N, C-alpha and C positions, 0 to 999 in steps of 0.2 A: 179879226175875231177866231177864236179855237172853234174846234169842232163840236165840243159839247154846247156851246154858246149857242153856235148857228143850228144846232138841231132843236134847243129850247125855243130859239127864237122861231122857227118854222112850227114848232108845235103851238106856240103862242099865237100865232097869226091863224091857224085853225081853230083853238079854243081858247079865245082871247079872255074869258071870265074866269078860267081854272086856276085856282089859287095854288093848287100844288105844281103847276107849273110856273106861274109867275114868281114863286119863292125862290127856287135855285135859279131862274133868269135872270132875277135882279140882283143876284150875289156874281152870277157869273160874268153880268155885263161889267158890274163894277171892277172885278177882279181883273178884266181884260182892258180897262180903261174907258169904257163906253159909260161913263159915271153920269152924263146927262141923261141916257137913255135909262141907265138904272133907276136915277129918281122917278123918272115918269112911271116905270113899273110899282117903285115902291109907293107912289103917290096912289096909284091904282089898289096896290094891295090894301092901303089904309083905308080906301074908301069901303072896300068889301068887308074888312076885318076892323071897324074903327075902336074896339076895346082890347086888341091883342098887343099886350106890352112890346112883344119881341118885334113885331112888325112895326110898332112906332119907334123903337129903338134903333132898327135898321133905316127908317126914314130919317130919323136925326142924323145918322151916320151921313147918308147921301146929301143930305141938307148941306152939312157942315164940308163934305168934299167940294160942294158946288159953290161954297164961298157965302152961303145964306145962314149966317151965324145966329141972327134973332130966331128966325124960324126953326133951325136946329136945336137952339136952346130950350124953345116952347115946346117942341116936340118931344125932348129928352126928358122934361120935367113932366109931361103928360105919360110917358111911358114909364116913369118911376111911380106915378099917382096909380097908374094900372095894374102895377105889380112887378114890374122889371126889379130883379133883385140881384144883381151881379155887380157889386162895386169894383172887383179887382178888375173885370174885363172891362168896365167904363174907366177905370183909372189909366189902362195901358191900352186901349184900342187906338192904332194909328189912325183911323178914319177920323178920330175926334180931335187930333193934334191941335188942330186950328183954334179949338175952344178953350184949351187946358188954361190959358191965363185969365179967362173971363170971370169975374167974381161970381156970376150967375151959373156959372160950371162948377165952380167950386161949391157953391151952395147947395146946387143939385147932388153932388158927389157926398156932401156932408150929411144931406137928409137921408141919402141911401144907405150911407155907413152906420147911421144912428138909428135906421128904421128896426125895428125888432123883427127877429127871423120870421121868415113864412112858415107857417103852419104845416105839417107835413100832409 
């Protein structure tokens, strides 16, 4: 674990429900290969902010990395339904590599590419 991740981890233990700590912690854990622990933090984030499309997207990435394809695809579809709107990132995100050949992934990507642009 690197210094940043250890620092965030200590903060999280002291203030466990702070979303502003959990967001970078989940990303840092995944980056250093602590994927299962990152998934646990992403699950907590999703419970705290169930309607946040970016948190749902990140959760889908963690689920995919942990080999939970069905849950990842359901969560990814939910992220898009909630307003996630970055088809280029979805298409290229290495965290979602395990899902790319799944027809459900292709359907989510198609629905995102065909969605009208978000209002400013």
